[in-house]
C-alpha positions as CSV (number, residue, x, y, z in Angstrom):
1,X,162.1,154.9,101.4
2,X,162.0,152.4,98.6
3,X,162.7,149.5,98.7
4,X,161.8,148.8,102.3
5,X,161.0,145.4,103.8
6,X,157.3,145.5,104.7
7,X,155.5,142.9,106.8
8,X,151.8,142.3,106.3
9,X,150.6,139.9,109.0
10,X,147.5,137.8,108.4
11,X,147.5,139.0,104.8
12,X,144.6,136.9,103.5
13,X,143.9,138.1,100.0
14,X,144.8,141.7,100.8
15,X,145.2,144.1,97.9
16,X,147.8,145.8,100.0
17,X,150.3,142.9,99.3
18,X,150.1,143.6,95.6
19,X,150.1,147.4,95.9
20,X,153.2,147.6,98.1
21,X,155.1,145.1,95.9
22,X,154.2,147.2,92.8
23,X,155.6,150.2,94.7
24,X,158.9,148.5,94.8
25,X,158.9,147.3,98.4
26,X,160.1,143.9,99.6
27,X,156.8,142.5,100.9
28,X,156.7,139.8,103.5
29,X,153.1,138.4,103.6
30,X,152.1,136.0,106.3
31,X,148.9,134.0,106.4
32,X,147.7,131.0,108.4
33,X,145.4,129.6,105.7
34,X,147.3,128.1,102.9
35,X,144.5,128.5,100.4
36,X,144.9,132.3,100.6
37,X,148.1,132.1,98.5
38,X,146.2,130.2,95.8
39,X,143.5,132.9,95.9
40,X,146.1,135.6,95.7
41,X,147.8,134.0,92.6
42,X,144.4,133.6,91.0
43,X,143.5,137.2,91.5
44,X,146.7,138.8,90.4
45,X,148.0,136.2,87.9
46,X,151.1,135.7,90.1
47,X,153.4,132.7,89.8
48,X,155.1,130.9,92.5
49,X,158.8,130.7,91.5
50,X,159.8,128.2,94.2
51,X,159.0,126.9,97.6
52,X,161.8,127.1,100.1
53,X,162.3,123.6,101.6
54,X,163.1,122.9,105.3
55,X,159.8,123.9,106.9
56,X,156.9,121.6,107.1
57,X,153.3,122.9,106.8
58,X,151.8,120.0,104.8
59,X,150.1,118.7,108.0
60,X,147.5,121.5,108.0
61,X,144.0,120.3,109.0
62,X,141.6,122.7,107.4
63,X,142.0,126.1,109.2
64,X,143.7,124.7,112.3
65,X,147.1,126.1,111.7
66,X,148.1,127.0,115.2
67,X,151.7,125.7,115.9
68,X,152.4,125.0,112.2
69,X,155.8,126.1,111.0
70,X,155.9,128.7,108.2
71,X,156.8,127.6,104.7
72,X,158.2,130.4,102.6
73,X,157.0,130.7,98.9
74,X,158.8,133.1,96.5
75,X,156.1,134.7,94.3
76,X,156.5,136.6,91.1
77,X,153.8,139.3,90.7
78,X,153.1,140.8,87.3
79,X,153.6,144.5,87.4
80,X,151.2,146.9,85.5
81,X,154.1,148.5,83.8
82,X,155.6,145.2,82.6
83,X,158.0,142.7,84.1
84,X,157.3,141.4,87.6
85,X,157.9,142.1,91.3
86,X,159.2,139.6,93.8
87,X,157.5,139.0,97.2
88,X,157.7,136.3,99.8
89,X,154.6,134.6,101.2
90,X,154.8,132.6,104.4
91,X,152.1,130.0,105.2
92,X,152.0,129.1,108.9
93,X,151.4,130.2,112.4
94,X,152.2,134.0,112.8
95,X,151.6,133.9,116.5
96,X,154.0,131.2,117.5
97,X,156.7,130.2,115.1
98,X,157.0,132.8,112.5
99,X,160.4,134.5,111.9
100,X,162.0,136.5,109.2
101,X,164.8,139.2,108.9
102,X,164.0,142.4,110.7
103,X,161.5,144.6,108.8
104,X,161.4,148.3,108.2
105,X,157.7,148.6,108.5
106,X,154.4,146.6,109.0
107,X,150.9,147.3,107.9
108,X,148.2,145.8,110.0
109,X,144.7,146.3,108.7
110,X,142.5,143.5,109.8
111,X,145.2,141.4,111.5
112,X,145.2,142.1,115.3
113,X,141.5,142.8,115.3
114,X,140.9,139.4,113.8
115,X,142.7,137.3,116.5
116,X,141.1,136.2,119.8
117,X,141.7,138.6,122.7
118,X,143.7,135.9,124.4
119,X,146.2,135.9,121.5
120,X,146.9,139.6,121.4
121,X,150.0,139.5,123.6
122,X,151.5,136.8,121.4
123,X,150.6,138.7,118.3
124,X,152.2,141.9,119.6
125,X,155.3,140.1,120.7
126,X,156.0,139.0,117.1
127,X,155.8,142.6,115.9
128,X,158.1,143.7,118.8
129,X,160.5,141.1,117.7
130,X,160.5,141.7,114.0
131,X,160.3,145.5,113.6
132,X,163.7,147.1,113.5
133,X,164.7,150.1,115.7
134,X,163.0,153.1,114.2
135,X,160.7,151.0,112.1
136,X,157.1,151.8,111.9
137,X,153.8,149.9,112.1
138,X,150.6,151.3,110.6
139,X,148.0,149.8,112.6
140,X,144.2,150.1,112.0
141,X,142.0,149.4,115.0
142,X,138.2,149.4,115.4
143,X,136.0,150.3,118.4
144,X,132.5,149.0,118.7
145,X,130.0,147.5,121.2
146,X,129.2,143.7,121.1
147,X,127.6,142.6,117.9
148,X,124.0,141.2,117.9
149,X,123.7,138.2,120.2
150,X,126.7,139.4,122.3
151,X,129.3,138.4,119.8
152,X,132.5,140.3,120.3
153,X,134.1,139.8,116.9
154,X,135.8,139.6,114.5
155,X,136.6,142.3,114.1
156,X,137.3,142.6,117.7
157,X,137.1,146.1,119.4
158,X,140.5,147.4,120.5
159,X,140.5,150.7,122.4
160,X,143.4,153.1,123.1
161,X,144.1,151.6,126.6
162,X,144.6,148.1,125.1
163,X,146.9,149.5,122.4
164,X,149.0,151.2,125.1
165,X,149.1,148.0,127.1
166,X,150.3,145.9,124.1
167,X,152.7,148.3,122.6
168,X,153.7,151.4,124.7
169,X,156.7,149.8,126.3
170,X,158.4,149.2,122.9
171,X,156.8,151.7,120.5
172,X,155.9,155.4,120.5
173,X,152.3,155.6,119.7
174,X,150.6,158.4,117.6
175,X,146.9,158.5,116.6
176,X,146.7,159.6,112.9
177,X,143.0,159.5,112.5
178,X,139.7,158.4,114.2
179,X,136.7,158.0,111.9
180,X,133.1,157.3,112.5
181,X,132.3,154.5,110.0
182,X,128.6,154.2,110.8
183,X,127.4,156.6,108.0
184,X,129.8,154.9,105.5
185,X,129.2,151.2,106.3
186,X,125.6,150.3,107.1
187,X,126.6,146.7,107.7
188,X,127.7,147.6,111.2
189,X,124.2,148.8,112.2
190,X,122.9,145.6,110.7
191,X,125.1,143.6,113.0
192,X,123.7,145.5,116.1
193,X,126.2,148.4,116.6
194,X,125.1,151.9,117.7
195,X,128.7,153.1,117.0
196,X,131.7,151.9,115.0
197,X,135.0,153.9,114.9
198,X,138.1,153.1,112.9
199,X,141.3,154.4,114.5
200,X,144.7,154.5,112.7
201,X,147.8,154.4,114.8
202,X,151.4,155.0,113.8
203,X,153.7,152.8,116.1
204,X,157.4,153.7,115.9
205,X,159.8,151.2,117.3
206,X,162.0,152.5,120.2
207,X,165.7,151.9,120.3
208,X,165.7,149.7,123.4
209,X,167.0,146.2,124.2
210,X,164.3,143.4,124.2
211,X,164.8,140.8,127.0
212,X,163.0,137.7,127.9
213,X,161.4,137.1,131.3
214,X,164.8,136.0,132.7
215,X,166.5,139.2,131.6
216,X,168.4,137.5,128.7
217,X,168.9,139.8,125.7
218,X,166.9,138.7,122.7
219,X,167.9,141.6,120.3
220,X,169.2,145.1,120.3
221,X,166.0,146.6,118.9
């Protein structure tokens, strides 16, 4: 339903941010590289209405943003039909310190597959914490062998067993589509792949309490 609060983690310069905002949703975009907001504004002619004080992210050192607190920017996005749409853009570390009100949905295309395998548990933990009971995550994964030279990613291959390991305890998991992308994207063969599949999952948040390692209740979702 519209409007829904939709989270887009590691948004980069994603067109999905603009598309969902134009559809009337309350978009929450998160990106660790501050320059991505400047690129987004330049692409779509968006204006930053105000920056919410109280969170420090001015001490970024290039792309090293691990551990940096998120700063929220309120952005006004011109709408094709006239007027503007409001969205919030958070610059900071999604894996460690990011928080926002519970969201109705999340769209992950290029997020989880971009982080290092050792960071997957932390990434999934944020989604578990922020998606409300009954909320949904549209997650697009990829499956491929190591690239030329043995490089694993990005994008990193995530097969069904890993998806279950990360999410099955707190989400119902449904495969919506699995597509062979090799005929459509020759770049994967050029990178040394002999197969490359893209799998789209629908993750639906279960109504179950979330507790920390000591059994303390963190939320009712």
